Every structure is written in structure tokens, then in C-alpha cells.
N, CA, C, O and the ligand as a Tripos MOL2 file, in Angstrom:
@<TRIPOS>MOLECULE
protein
  165   163    42     0     0
PROTEIN
NO_CHARGES

@<TRIPOS>ATOM
      1 N          11.3640    1.0670   12.7810 N.3       1 MET1
      2 CA         10.5640    0.0470   12.1180 C.3       1 MET1
      3 C          11.1990   -1.3200   12.3530 C.2       1 MET1
      4 O          12.4200   -1.4760   12.3170 O.2       1 MET1
      5 N          10.3400   -2.2960   12.5920 N.am      2 GLU2
      6 CA         10.8350   -3.6430   12.8470 C.3       2 GLU2
      7 C          10.0470   -4.6700   12.0610 C.2       2 GLU2
      8 O           8.9030   -4.4340   11.6710 O.2       2 GLU2
      9 N          10.6620   -5.7860   11.8380 N.am      3 GLY3
     10 CA          9.9930   -6.8880   11.1810 C.3       3 GLY3
     11 C          10.9550   -8.0490   11.0520 C.2       3 GLY3
     12 O          12.1690   -7.8460   11.0200 O.2       3 GLY3
     13 N          10.4340   -9.2560   10.9780 N.am      4 ARG4
     14 CA         11.2940  -10.4370   10.8820 C.3       4 ARG4
     15 C          11.5090  -10.8660    9.4350 C.2       4 ARG4
     16 O          12.5400  -11.4440    9.0930 O.2       4 ARG4
     17 N          10.5090  -10.5720    8.5830 N.am      5 SER5
     18 CA         10.5700  -11.0670    7.2080 C.3       5 SER5
     19 C          11.0080   -9.9640    6.2490 C.2       5 SER5
     20 O          10.3130   -8.9620    6.0850 O.2       5 SER5
     21 N          12.1570  -10.1550    5.6230 N.am      6 ASP6
     22 CA         12.6020   -9.1740    4.6280 C.3       6 ASP6
     23 C          11.5910   -9.0400    3.5020 C.2       6 ASP6
     24 O          11.3530   -7.9450    2.9910 O.2       6 ASP6
     25 N          11.0080  -10.1470    3.1270 N.am      7 HIS7
     26 CA          9.9830  -10.1450    2.0740 C.3       7 HIS7
     27 C           8.8290   -9.2150    2.4610 C.2       7 HIS7
     28 O           8.4160   -8.3770    1.6590 O.2       7 HIS7
     29 N           8.3180   -9.3540    3.6560 N.am      8 HIS8
     30 CA          7.1700   -8.5470    4.0580 C.3       8 HIS8
     31 C           7.5570   -7.0990    4.3280 C.2       8 HIS8
     32 O           6.7450   -6.1930    4.1420 O.2       8 HIS8
     33 N           8.7880   -6.8770    4.7640 N.am      9 LYS9
     34 CA          9.2450   -5.4950    4.9360 C.3       9 LYS9
     35 C           9.3000   -4.7940    3.5790 C.2       9 LYS9
     36 O           8.8910   -3.6400    3.4540 O.2       9 LYS9
     37 N           9.8040   -5.4900    2.5740 N.am     10 CYS10
     38 CA          9.8450   -4.9140    1.2250 C.3      10 CYS10
     39 C           8.4390   -4.6840    0.6940 C.2      10 CYS10
     40 O           8.1680   -3.6460    0.0910 O.2      10 CYS10
     41 N           7.5570   -5.6220    0.9060 N.am     11 GLU11
     42 CA          6.1810   -5.4540    0.4410 C.3      11 GLU11
     43 C           5.5400   -4.2260    1.0660 C.2      11 GLU11
     44 O           4.8760   -3.4530    0.3740 O.2      11 GLU11
     45 N           5.7300   -4.0390    2.3510 N.am     12 ALA12
     46 CA          5.1260   -2.8900    3.0380 C.3      12 ALA12
     47 C           5.6740   -1.5850    2.4850 C.2      12 ALA12
     48 O           4.9300   -0.6220    2.2990 O.2      12 ALA12
     49 N           6.9800   -1.5530    2.2220 N.am     13 LEU13
     50 CA          7.6160   -0.3460    1.6870 C.3      13 LEU13
     51 C           7.0270    0.0270    0.3320 C.2      13 LEU13
     52 O           6.6270    1.1700    0.1110 O.2      13 LEU13
     53 N           6.9790   -0.9470   -0.5680 N.am     14 PHE14
     54 CA          6.5060   -0.6550   -1.9170 C.3      14 PHE14
     55 C           4.9980   -0.4250   -1.9610 C.2      14 PHE14
     56 O           4.5120    0.3660   -2.7700 O.2      14 PHE14
     57 N           4.2630   -1.1100   -1.0990 N.am     15 LYS15
     58 CA          2.8190   -0.8870   -1.0480 C.3      15 LYS15
     59 C           2.5250    0.5370   -0.5710 C.2      15 LYS15
     60 O           1.6820    1.2280   -1.1430 O.2      15 LYS15
     61 N           3.2190    0.9630    0.4680 N.am     16 ALA16
     62 CA          3.0170    2.3170    0.9810 C.3      16 ALA16
     63 C           3.3800    3.3570   -0.0730 C.2      16 ALA16
     64 O           2.6730    4.3500   -0.2420 O.2      16 ALA16
     65 N           4.4940    3.1240   -0.7850 N.am     17 PHE17
     66 CA          4.8910    4.0640   -1.8300 C.3      17 PHE17
     67 C           3.8480    4.1090   -2.9430 C.2      17 PHE17
     68 O           3.5040    5.1860   -3.4280 O.2      17 PHE17
     69 N           3.3480    2.9580   -3.3430 N.am     18 GLY18
     70 CA          2.3410    2.9050   -4.4000 C.3      18 GLY18
     71 C           1.0620    3.6200   -4.0190 C.2      18 GLY18
     72 O           0.4860    4.3520   -4.8250 O.2      18 GLY18
     73 N           0.6170    3.4080   -2.7880 N.am     19 ILE19
     74 CA         -0.6080    4.0650   -2.3330 C.3      19 ILE19
     75 C          -0.4020    5.5690   -2.2550 C.2      19 ILE19
     76 O          -1.2690    6.3360   -2.6740 O.2      19 ILE19
     77 N           0.7440    6.0010   -1.7210 N.am     20 ALA20
     78 CA          1.0340    7.4320   -1.6260 C.3      20 ALA20
     79 C           1.0980    8.0710   -3.0090 C.2      20 ALA20
     80 O           0.5740    9.1650   -3.2210 O.2      20 ALA20
     81 N           1.7450    7.3820   -3.9480 N.am     21 LEU21
     82 CA          1.8340    7.8990   -5.3100 C.3      21 LEU21
     83 C           0.4480    7.9990   -5.9380 C.2      21 LEU21
     84 O           0.1350    8.9810   -6.6110 O.2      21 LEU21
     85 N          -0.3720    6.9880   -5.7180 N.am     22 GLY22
     86 CA         -1.7320    7.0060   -6.2490 C.3      22 GLY22
     87 C          -2.5490    8.1510   -5.6710 C.2      22 GLY22
     88 O          -3.2480    8.8590   -6.3940 O.2      22 GLY22
     89 N          -2.4520    8.3210   -4.3630 N.am     23 GLN23
     90 CA         -3.2130    9.4000   -3.7210 C.3      23 GLN23
     91 C          -2.7370   10.7640   -4.1930 C.2      23 GLN23
     92 O          -3.5440   11.6760   -4.3770 O.2      23 GLN23
     93 N          -1.4330   10.9100   -4.3890 N.am     24 ALA24
     94 CA         -0.8600   12.2080   -4.7630 C.3      24 ALA24
     95 C          -1.1810   12.5920   -6.2000 C.2      24 ALA24
     96 O          -1.0670   13.7640   -6.5580 O.2      24 ALA24
     97 N          -1.5760   11.6460   -7.0220 N.am     25 THR25
     98 CA         -1.7920   11.9430   -8.4410 C.3      25 THR25
     99 C          -3.2690   11.8610   -8.8280 C.2      25 THR25
    100 O          -3.6090   11.8310  -10.0110 O.2      25 THR25
    101 N          -4.1410   11.8240   -7.8200 N.am     26 ARG26
    102 CA         -5.5700   11.7980   -8.1060 C.3      26 ARG26
    103 C          -6.2710   13.0050   -7.5010 C.2      26 ARG26
    104 O          -5.8880   13.5090   -6.4450 O.2      26 ARG26
    105 N          -7.3070   13.4520   -8.1990 N.am     27 ILE27
    106 CA         -8.1620   14.5070   -7.6670 C.3      27 ILE27
    107 C          -9.3780   13.8140   -7.0790 C.2      27 ILE27
    108 O          -9.9640   12.9300   -7.7040 O.2      27 ILE27
    109 N          -9.7530   14.2200   -5.8760 N.am     28 GLY28
    110 CA        -10.9270   13.6320   -5.2390 C.3      28 GLY28
    111 C         -10.5410   12.5240   -4.2870 C.2      28 GLY28
    112 O          -9.3570   12.2610   -4.0730 O.2      28 GLY28
    113 N         -11.5430   11.8730   -3.7140 N.am     29 PRO29
    114 CA        -11.2800   10.8870   -2.6590 C.3      29 PRO29
    115 C         -10.6340    9.6140   -3.1830 C.2      29 PRO29
    116 O         -10.8710    9.1970   -4.3170 O.2      29 PRO29
    117 N          -9.8260    9.0160   -2.3510 N.am     30 TRP30
    118 CA         -9.2130    7.7300   -2.6490 C.3      30 TRP30
    119 C         -10.2970    6.6520   -2.5220 C.2      30 TRP30
    120 O         -11.0690    6.6730   -1.5630 O.2      30 TRP30
    121 N         -10.3670    5.7150   -3.4700 N.am     31 PRO31
    122 CA        -11.4040    4.6860   -3.3940 C.3      31 PRO31
    123 C         -11.3360    3.9000   -2.0810 C.2      31 PRO31
    124 O         -10.2650    3.4510   -1.6730 O.2      31 PRO31
    125 N         -12.4780    3.7400   -1.4330 N.am     32 ALA32
    126 CA        -12.5310    3.0440   -0.1440 C.3      32 ALA32
    127 C         -12.6870    1.5430   -0.3610 C.2      32 ALA32
    128 O         -13.7310    0.9610   -0.0670 O.2      32 ALA32
    129 N         -11.6270    0.9320   -0.8800 N.am     33 THR33
    130 CA        -11.6630   -0.5080   -1.1030 C.3      33 THR33
    131 C         -10.7310   -1.1940   -0.1120 C.2      33 THR33
    132 O         -10.0090   -0.5320    0.6340 O.2      33 THR33
    133 N         -10.7510   -2.4970   -0.1090 N.am     34 VAL34
    134 CA         -9.8540   -3.2510    0.7670 C.3      34 VAL34
    135 C          -8.4100   -3.0020    0.3220 C.2      34 VAL34
    136 O          -8.0790   -3.2390   -0.8400 O.2      34 VAL34
    137 N          -7.5410   -2.5260    1.2300 N.am     35 PRO35
    138 CA         -6.1780   -2.1850    0.8360 C.3      35 PRO35
    139 C          -5.2810   -3.4210    0.6940 C.2      35 PRO35
    140 O          -4.3120   -3.5900    1.4340 O.2      35 PRO35
    141 N          -5.6230   -4.2700   -0.2630 N.am     36 SER36
    142 CA         -4.8420   -5.4890   -0.4650 C.3      36 SER36
    143 C          -4.7110   -5.7700   -1.9520 C.2      36 SER36
    144 O          -5.6890   -5.6890   -2.6950 O.2      36 SER36
    145 N          -3.4890   -6.1040   -2.3870 N.am     37 THR37
    146 CA         -3.2990   -6.4490   -3.7980 C.3      37 THR37
    147 C          -4.0040   -7.7390   -4.1410 C.2      37 THR37
    148 O          -4.2330   -8.0280   -5.3160 O.2      37 THR37
    149 N          -4.3540   -8.5240   -3.1270 N.am     38 LYS38
    150 CA         -5.0610   -9.7740   -3.3570 C.3      38 LYS38
    151 C          -6.5800   -9.5720   -3.3100 C.2      38 LYS38
    152 O          -7.3380  -10.5110   -3.5560 O.2      38 LYS38
    153 N          -7.0240   -8.3500   -2.9960 N.am     39 GLY39
    154 CA         -8.4440   -8.0420   -2.9820 C.3      39 GLY39
    155 C          -9.1950   -8.5390   -1.7680 C.2      39 GLY39
    156 O         -10.4160   -8.4040   -1.6840 O.2      39 GLY39
    157 N          -8.4680   -9.1140   -0.8270 N.am     40 THR40
    158 CA         -9.1100   -9.6110    0.3810 C.3      40 THR40
    159 C          -8.0930   -9.6160    1.5230 C.2      40 THR40
    160 O          -6.8830   -9.5950    1.2970 O.2      40 THR40
    161 N          -8.6050   -9.6440    2.7380 N.am     41 LEU41
    162 CA         -7.7230   -9.7160    3.9120 C.3      41 LEU41
    163 C          -8.0440  -10.9730    4.6900 C.2      41 LEU41
    164 O          -7.4220  -11.2380    5.7190 O.2      41 LEU41
    165 MN          4.0660  -11.6670   -0.2340 Mn       42 MN42
@<TRIPOS>BOND
     1     1     2 1
     2     2     3 1
     3     3     4 2
     4     3     5 am
     5     5     6 1
     6     6     7 1
     7     7     8 2
     8     7     9 am
     9     9    10 1
    10    10    11 1
    11    11    12 2
    12    11    13 am
    13    13    14 1
    14    14    15 1
    15    15    16 2
    16    15    17 am
    17    17    18 1
    18    18    19 1
    19    19    20 2
    20    19    21 am
    21    21    22 1
    22    22    23 1
    23    23    24 2
    24    23    25 am
    25    25    26 1
    26    26    27 1
    27    27    28 2
    28    27    29 am
    29    29    30 1
    30    30    31 1
    31    31    32 2
    32    31    33 am
    33    33    34 1
    34    34    35 1
    35    35    36 2
    36    35    37 am
    37    37    38 1
    38    38    39 1
    39    39    40 2
    40    39    41 am
    41    41    42 1
    42    42    43 1
    43    43    44 2
    44    43    45 am
    45    45    46 1
    46    46    47 1
    47    47    48 2
    48    47    49 am
    49    49    50 1
    50    50    51 1
    51    51    52 2
    52    51    53 am
    53    53    54 1
    54    54    55 1
    55    55    56 2
    56    55    57 am
    57    57    58 1
    58    58    59 1
    59    59    60 2
    60    59    61 am
    61    61    62 1
    62    62    63 1
    63    63    64 2
    64    63    65 am
    65    65    66 1
    66    66    67 1
    67    67    68 2
    68    67    69 am
    69    69    70 1
    70    70    71 1
    71    71    72 2
    72    71    73 am
    73    73    74 1
    74    74    75 1
    75    75    76 2
    76    75    77 am
    77    77    78 1
    78    78    79 1
    79    79    80 2
    80    79    81 am
    81    81    82 1
    82    82    83 1
    83    83    84 2
    84    83    85 am
    85    85    86 1
    86    86    87 1
    87    87    88 2
    88    87    89 am
    89    89    90 1
    90    90    91 1
    91    91    92 2
    92    91    93 am
    93    93    94 1
    94    94    95 1
    95    95    96 2
    96    95    97 am
    97    97    98 1
    98    98    99 1
    99    99   100 2
   100    99   101 am
   101   101   102 1
   102   102   103 1
   103   103   104 2
   104   103   105 am
   105   105   106 1
   106   106   107 1
   107   107   108 2
   108   107   109 am
   109   109   110 1
   110   110   111 1
   111   111   112 2
   112   111   113 am
   113   113   114 1
   114   114   115 1
   115   115   116 2
   116   115   117 am
   117   117   118 1
   118   118   119 1
   119   119   120 2
   120   119   121 am
   121   121   122 1
   122   122   123 1
   123   123   124 2
   124   123   125 am
   125   125   126 1
   126   126   127 1
   127   127   128 2
   128   127   129 am
   129   129   130 1
   130   130   131 1
   131   131   132 2
   132   131   133 am
   133   133   134 1
   134   134   135 1
   135   135   136 2
   136   135   137 am
   137   137   138 1
   138   138   139 1
   139   139   140 2
   140   139   141 am
   141   141   142 1
   142   142   143 1
   143   143   144 2
   144   143   145 am
   145   145   146 1
   146   146   147 1
   147   147   148 2
   148   147   149 am
   149   149   150 1
   150   150   151 1
   151   151   152 2
   152   151   153 am
   153   153   154 1
   154   154   155 1
   155   155   156 2
   156   155   157 am
   157   157   158 1
   158   158   159 1
   159   159   160 2
   160   159   161 am
   161   161   162 1
   162   162   163 1
   163   163   164 2
@<TRIPOS>SUBSTRUCTURE
     1 MET1         2 RESIDUE 1 A MET
     2 GLU2         6 RESIDUE 1 A GLU
     3 GLY3        10 RESIDUE 1 A GLY
     4 ARG4        14 RESIDUE 1 A ARG
     5 SER5        18 RESIDUE 1 A SER
     6 ASP6        22 RESIDUE 1 A ASP
     7 HIS7        26 RESIDUE 1 A HIS
     8 HIS8        30 RESIDUE 1 A HIS
     9 LYS9        34 RESIDUE 1 A LYS
    10 CYS10       38 RESIDUE 1 A CYS
    11 GLU11       42 RESIDUE 1 A GLU
    12 ALA12       46 RESIDUE 1 A ALA
    13 LEU13       50 RESIDUE 1 A LEU
    14 PHE14       54 RESIDUE 1 A PHE
    15 LYS15       58 RESIDUE 1 A LYS
    16 ALA16       62 RESIDUE 1 A ALA
    17 PHE17       66 RESIDUE 1 A PHE
    18 GLY18       70 RESIDUE 1 A GLY
    19 ILE19       74 RESIDUE 1 A ILE
    20 ALA20       78 RESIDUE 1 A ALA
    21 LEU21       82 RESIDUE 1 A LEU
    22 GLY22       86 RESIDUE 1 A GLY
    23 GLN23       90 RESIDUE 1 A GLN
    24 ALA24       94 RESIDUE 1 A ALA
    25 THR25       98 RESIDUE 1 A THR
    26 ARG26      102 RESIDUE 1 A ARG
    27 ILE27      106 RESIDUE 1 A ILE
    28 GLY28      110 RESIDUE 1 A GLY
    29 PRO29      114 RESIDUE 1 A PRO
    30 TRP30      118 RESIDUE 1 A TRP
    31 PRO31      122 RESIDUE 1 A PRO
    32 ALA32      126 RESIDUE 1 A ALA
    33 THR33      130 RESIDUE 1 A THR
    34 VAL34      134 RESIDUE 1 A VAL
    35 PRO35      138 RESIDUE 1 A PRO
    36 SER36      142 RESIDUE 1 A SER
    37 THR37      146 RESIDUE 1 A THR
    38 LYS38      150 RESIDUE 1 A LYS
    39 GLY39      154 RESIDUE 1 A GLY
    40 THR40      158 RESIDUE 1 A THR
    41 LEU41      162 RESIDUE 1 A LEU
    42 MN42       165 GROUP 0 **** ****
């Protein structure tokens, strides 16, 4: 894994963990929304 920004590397790590945790603790499909904490890309 590579990246120049420590800030963005940390964000990616925690975002991936949060999404994985959410998916692992829900029954049924994961909501098909924009995968951004800001609600937009
Ligand atoms: Mn940020």
C-alpha cells in the first residue's frame, strides 16, 4: 500500500474498517449509497 498523505492513509484505514464492521453486523444487503462520509464525491 502506498500514499503520500498520512491523513488520507489513516482515513482509508478507518473507513474500510467501519464499512467492514457495518457489513459484518447487518443482515441483508448493504445500502447502495455513495460511499462518502460527506455524502458526495
Ligand atoms: Mn480528510
